[in-house]
C-alpha positions, 0 to 999 in steps of 0.5 A: 507459468505466466500470471493472468493480469488482474488489472490494467493501468489507466493514465491520469493527470496525477503525479508523485511528489517527484513529478512521475506519472501515476496510473489508476488501476482497473480490475480485468476480472472479479476477485475477492471483493473487487468486481470486474471493471472496478476502478482502484487507487493509484500506482506508479508502475506495475511492480507496485501492485502484484498481479497475484493474490487478492491485493488491491489499492482502493480510493485515493491511495497511492503506491509508488517508488519501488514499494510493493503491495502483494498477497491479500493486502489492501491499501486504501483511503488516502494512504501512501506506500512509497520507497522500498516499503512492502505491504503483504499478507492480510495487512490493511493500510488505510486512512492517512497512513504513510508507509515508506523507506524499508518498512515491512507491513505484514500479517493480519494487521490494520494500520491507520497511522500517520508516521512521518519519521522513517524507521527502517526495517520494521516488521509489523505482524501483530496488533501488539507490535503496532501499538508498541511502535506507535507508542514509541513514535509518540514518545519520540515526537514528544522529545 
């Protein structure tokens, strides 16, 4: 069964840090709180944002590399999702947060943290786990 496309890509002058072009997403129909014609954030390729669910990239947020946003997840603000990272479920990544490497962000979670060290394969599915990992990162940075 073919999935109905919910957005189209608009060419921009923006690029990734590696010089690859970024495209702005534009909603083709209304879904969730997104309205038809609304401009979203930036992605490198269609594989970065699922055509299914209510997932969306807002504002100046960027999803690139082999990263993917799916389900009902949102990436917004100045957030970046890159590498092989996955953001899905009801996750919300916002502010200046960076999610990269093999990170997985899922469930009903709000993530607003700048993480500039790579932690492979962390499954963040509860607020308690996020707080635990942020504390661990603070301790790591202090060392």
